[in-house]
C-alpha positions as CSV (number, residue, x, y, z in Angstrom):
1,V,-15.0,8.1,3.5
2,P,-16.5,6.8,6.8
3,A,-14.7,7.6,10.1
4,G,-12.1,5.0,10.9
5,R,-11.9,3.5,7.4
6,P,-8.4,3.5,5.8
7,H,-8.2,5.0,2.4
8,L,-5.5,6.2,0.0
9,V,-5.5,9.3,-2.3
10,L,-3.0,9.5,-5.1
11,N,-2.9,12.9,-6.6
12,L,-1.9,12.9,-10.3
13,E,-1.4,16.7,-10.4
14,L,-0.4,19.4,-8.1
15,T,-3.1,19.5,-5.4
16,V,-3.9,21.1,-2.2
17,A,-5.8,19.1,0.5
18,V,-7.1,19.9,3.9
19,T,-7.4,16.9,6.1
20,H,-7.1,16.0,9.8
21,N,-5.7,12.4,9.4
22,Y,-2.9,12.7,6.9
23,A,-0.3,10.0,6.7
24,S,2.9,10.9,5.0
25,E,5.9,8.8,3.7
26,H,8.1,11.4,5.4
27,G,6.7,11.1,8.8
28,P,7.6,8.9,11.6
29,F,4.3,6.9,11.4
30,F,4.5,5.4,7.9
31,E,5.8,2.0,9.0
32,R,3.2,1.9,11.8
33,M,0.5,2.7,9.2
34,W,1.7,-0.2,7.0
35,K,1.3,-2.6,9.8
36,E,-2.1,-1.3,10.7
37,V,-3.3,-1.6,7.0
38,A,-1.8,-5.1,6.7
39,Q,-3.5,-6.2,9.8
40,D,-6.9,-4.4,9.3
41,E,-7.1,-4.6,5.4
42,P,-4.8,-7.3,4.1
43,D,-6.4,-7.5,0.6
44,F,-5.9,-3.7,0.3
45,A,-2.4,-3.9,1.6
46,V,-1.4,-6.4,-1.2
47,A,-3.0,-4.2,-3.8
48,W,-1.3,-1.0,-2.4
49,Y,2.0,-2.8,-2.3
50,S,1.6,-4.0,-6.0
51,G,0.6,-0.5,-7.1
52,L,3.6,1.1,-5.4
53,E,5.9,-1.4,-6.9
54,K,4.4,-0.8,-10.4
55,C,4.8,3.0,-10.2
56,G,8.5,2.7,-9.1
57,R,8.0,3.4,-5.4
58,G,9.9,0.4,-4.1
59,D,11.3,2.6,-1.4
60,L,7.8,2.7,0.2
61,T,7.3,-1.0,0.0
62,R,10.5,-1.8,1.8
63,V,9.0,-0.7,5.2
64,A,5.9,-3.0,4.5
65,P,5.5,-6.0,6.9
66,P,7.2,-9.0,5.3
67,E,3.9,-11.0,5.1
68,I,2.7,-8.4,2.6
69,S,5.6,-9.0,0.2
70,D,5.2,-12.7,0.6
71,Q,1.5,-12.5,-0.4
72,V,2.4,-10.4,-3.4
73,E,4.9,-12.9,-4.5
74,L,2.4,-15.8,-4.1
75,K,-0.1,-13.8,-6.1
76,D,2.4,-13.2,-8.8
77,D,3.5,-16.8,-8.9
78,R,-0.2,-17.9,-9.3
79,V,-0.7,-15.4,-12.1
80,N,2.4,-16.5,-13.9
81,A,1.4,-20.2,-13.6
82,L,-1.9,-19.4,-15.4
83,G,0.1,-17.7,-18.1
84,H,-1.5,-14.3,-17.5
85,R,0.2,-10.9,-16.9
């Protein structure tokens, strides 16, 4: 991943990683990270929010900026209006 580019890794099995720019849900910077992603990569932020909701991690979406949940709701409304799911 190029320097300065946000990205997300979801480990599906027990994994060990060595990294210098780790963002944890348990750290004090998770809310700030959400705001930066929402500002810099709004499409990714909406997709990330949706993915977290789908996998049952609503606890992590609650700290997302309100505009992200608003965009997800608008997207869901458009999909429902088209009869897709």
